[in-house]
Every structure is written in structure tokens, then in C-alpha cells.
N, C-alpha and C positions, 0 to 999 in steps of 0.2 A: 288597344292603348290601355284600357282599364286593366286588362289581364297583366300587361307589363308593369303597371303601377303596383298591382297587388304582389307580383313577383318580386319587384324591387323592395316593397315594404317587408315582404317575408324574408328576403335576404338580409335586409337591415336589422330586422328583429333577431334573426339567427346570429348575426354578427355580434349584436348587443348581448345576447344570451351567452355566446361563446366567450366574449370578453369578460362578462360578469363572472362566469364560471372560473375562468383562468385567474381573475383577480381574487375571487373567494378562495381558490385553492392556494394561491401564493400568500394570501393574508393569514392563512392558518400557520404559516411558518414565520416565527419572529425574526426580525433582522437584528444583527448585532449593531451596537453603536457605530462601529467602524464602517460597516456596509451602509448604514443610513447616511453617514457623513460623506463618504467618498464615492458611493455608487459602484464600488468594486469589491469583488470577492478575491482578496489577495491570498495566494497559497504558495508557500515555499515548497519546492520540489526539485529533485535532482535531474529529472528528465533523462535518466540513464539507468532505468531498472525495468526492463521488459519482463512481463507483459503489463506492468502497472503504469509505467510512463516511459516514453522514449520518442525520439525524432525519427519519423519514417523516411523512406527514400525520397519523398517529395518535400522534405523539410518541415512537415507538419507535426505538431504535438499530438500524440495519440497514446492510447493505453487505457486500462481500467480506471485508474485514478483520474486521468484527464477527462474521460467521458463522464464519470460520476460528478466531478467538480463542475463541469459544464452544465449538467442538469441542475445541480444545486444553485448555480449562478442564475439560471433562467428562473428558477422557482422564487428567488428573492429579488428578481428584477435588477440584477447587477451584472457588470462586466467581469468576466474571469480574467484575473491577472496572475499568471504563473511566474513566480520569481525563482529562477534557477539558482539552487543553493547546494553546496556540497553537504553530504549527509552528516559528517562530523560537526558541522557548524549549525545544525538545525536546533537542537535543544539549547545550546548556549544563546542562539539568536532569539529564541522564544523567551528565555529567561531575561535577556537584555532588552526586550520590547521591540526588537527590530521588525518582527512580524507577529501575527496572531495565530496563524495556522501553519503547521508543517505536515503536509499530507503525504505520508509514506506508509510503509507497513511496519510500524514500531511494535515491539513487544513491551509490555509493561513490566517494570521491575522497581524495587524500592528506591534505588538510587535515582532513576529517572523521575519517579513520582515526587521526589523532593523538589523538583524544578518545574515540572509540567504536569498537565492532566491529559487524558486520552479519550477519544471517542472510537470505540471498537466497531469495525465494519466487515471483517473477514477473518478467517482462521487459516492456520497452516502450521506445519512442523518445519524442522530444518533437516536438510538432506545434503549428502555429499555427491558430487558428480566427478566422473573421471573419463579417461579415454577407454574405448572398448578393449584395447590391448592390455590395459592395466586392471581391468575390472576384477579378474580372478585373484589378484594379489591382495585385495581387500577382503580378508576372510576372518572367521572367528568372532568371538564376542566383543573384541576391541579392534575393529578393522583399521582404525586410523593411527594406531600407535606406530611411531617410527616413520610416518609419512610426512611429506611436504604438503601443507594445506594452505590454500589462499582464502582470505576473508576480506570483506569490506570493512574499512575502518569504522569503529564505533557501533557496528551492527551487533545483533544478537549472536550471530555466528562467531564474531570476534571473541566475545566473552565465553561462548560455549566451548570453543577450541581450547581455551586456557583451562577450563574445568576438566575437559576430557584428557588433556595432556597430563594433568596432575593425577587423574585416575590411572593413566598408563604407568607413570613412574611409581605410584603407590603399590602397584602390583608387579613391579620389577620389569615392566616393559619400557621400550624406548619412548622418549617424549615426542610429541608432535612438533614438527618444525613449522611454525606459523609464519606466513608472509602476509602483510597487510597492504591492501590496494585501495585506491580512492574511487574506483568505479568497477561495476560488475563486469563490464565488457573487457576490462584489463585482466581480470582474473580468468575469464574464459580463454583469452589469448595466451595467458601464462600456462594454462593446462595444455592447450594445443601445441605450445612450443616446448613443452616438457620442462618448464622452469618450476612448476609445482606438480604434485601428483594428483591433486584433487582440489575442488573448490567447495566451500560450505556456503549454503544459501537457503533462503526459504524454499520449501518444497514446491510451492507454486511456480516461482521463477525458475527453479531447477528443471521442472517438467517442461516449461516453455522452451528453455534453451536446448533441452534434449531434442525437441521437435525441430526447432529452427536451425540447429547445427547439422541436421540431416545425418545423424548417426555418429558425428564426431565426439559427442559427449553422451554418456549414459548415467542415469541416476542410480546410485546404490540403494539397496532395499531398506537399510536401517533408517528409521525416522526418529528424530530427536525433538524433545520439547514441543509437542503439539499444543498450541495455545492460540487464543484470539489475538488479532493484530489490529492496530488502529492508527489514526492520525494523532499527532500531538498538538495540544493547544496551550496557550499561556496559562500558568497556574491561576486558579480562582477567577478565570474569565468566564463568568456565568453567561453573559450575553452571547458570546461565540459558541460556547458549549451547547446552549439551548437551541440556537439556530441550526447547528450541524446535526444534532440528534433528531430534531423535528424534520428537517429537510430529508435526511437519509431515511427516516421512518416512512415518509411518503413514497420515496423511491422503492423501498422494500414492498410496500402495500400495492403499488400500481404495477409491479412486475418489471420496472426499468432496471432495478439493481440486478435481478437474476438474469435478465436478458444481456446485460453488459458482461457479466461474468461468463455466461455461456458463449458469448461471441469470441472470447479469448481462451476458451477451453478450460475455464477455472470454476465452472458451476459447482463442482463438488466441495469447494472451499467456502461456500456461503454460510453465514450464521443466521439465526432465527430473526434477530432484530438488532439494530444499532443500540449502543448504550454507553453511558458515561462512566469513566473510571477515574476517581480521584485518589483512591487508595487501593492497596492490594486486596482488601476485603471485598471490593466491588467487582473483582475479576470473576468471570463465570467460566465454568468448565463447559466447553463446547464439544 
């Protein structure tokens, strides 16, 4: 009986120590005013950009960003609330105050930084994907000239194709014929149906689709605009920015961040630490 009491006391003490440790760990991460008030970590997300976020065969929200957001929510003692939002609506939505965080893989540019700030958490370049049958037709120093290329509306690829197309015409080559889509899966289907010759996307997502398409898509070797990518937050929202940088820093330190990236085959795209970007001067070469 005495032994059982000591065992129970020991278990109770262990539970108290565990709870205290978890509380102390969470207390190191400041909560934003919104999280304090609502008890929710609200995140705008497309849920349509594998491997970062998507709906699996069981109807469950999964992906790198979804898992990272879930870990951040646990850390601040909040419920994760993923608000499905089209990508082109995200920065206007932040600027209008409809939500505080748009967690996607945004690249920072001067135009975007006039409206929002960023917390960088991963890096990637932009790559083109095509069908195996067309791969050899993308040759030379300017392989996209004269090709039909699909992009996601408002993405970095959207702007990049405009720039590359001008470079084509400046050198006497045919312009790129750009087609704009609202979802990455629609672009994949357009390539497979021969409505476009290639899709432009983050190299991370391109590599993922190459694997999951089982050989129907191949990534072309040229990599454009290698840069850090991050979530967008409302301009000058210091409370949200501090919370997200601190929470992600803990996930970097304890190995959770790397483990999640490795799980989706994206470990090579890790950065050294998360950081805040409020101007182009803050952007780091990774």
C-alpha cells in the first residue's frame, strides 16, 4: 500500500513537472492580442498547394504548413483555425484587416512590402515542369520563349513569367504565352491535357508534383530566383510578428521544423532560422 502511495505521489510529481515544463516552454512564446482574446490561431491558407497544404484522401488538412501551424497553435495554447482563402485575395485581405496571418510561401518584393510584412521560414527557387515528351523541346539559354506556360494568379511565378517574356522579345525571341490559373492542381491538369506546355511554380512544389505524378511531370533543370519564402502578416502588427518568429524559432531549435520538412521530402529547403522582414533591406541571402 505504502509503495503504491509513493508510486502515485511520484507519478503526480512527474505530471506536475511535465505540466510546469510545458507551461514554461509555452510562456517563452508571446501571444498576439488576437490569440489572447479569441483563443484561436487563425491562418488564411489555400489548402491547395501540396506539399505545403492540401486535403488528403480522407478529407484531412495536411502538409508542411498545416503541421507547422498546428505545432505553433499548441505552443501558444490556441485552437488552429485554417480559413480557406484564394491566393490572390490574401494580401488584400491582410491589408483590409480580414485576418492577421496568411501562411503560404510568399516571396518578398517591394510592392508586397508596402502592404504587408513577412516571417521567412523556408527557401526555394522557381522551376518549370513539363511532360516527359516535351522535355527536350525546352533547350538553350532561354528555354521558355515561345512556350505556353501556366502560373498561379498573383504568385511569384506570375510576375517572373512576365519578366522572362520581355527578355525573350528583347532578344528577338517569341514571347511566352502565359495562362493564369486559380489553383496549382488546375495547372497540373492543363499540362497533362496539353493546354499549356509547362507550369511555373516553386521548386519545392514542383519536385513534389514530379514524384506524386508518377512520371507524368518532370522538372526542368533551370532554377530561377532562389530566395527565402515566408508567411505574410498584417503591416506593422508587432504582436503577431513576435509570436510567429518566437514560436518558429522554438520549432527550429527542438528539431520539429526539420522533421516536418524531411517528412515531405523538403529537408533541403530549410533555412537557418526564421526571421522578420519589414523591408527589402531585411531580406537575407540563403
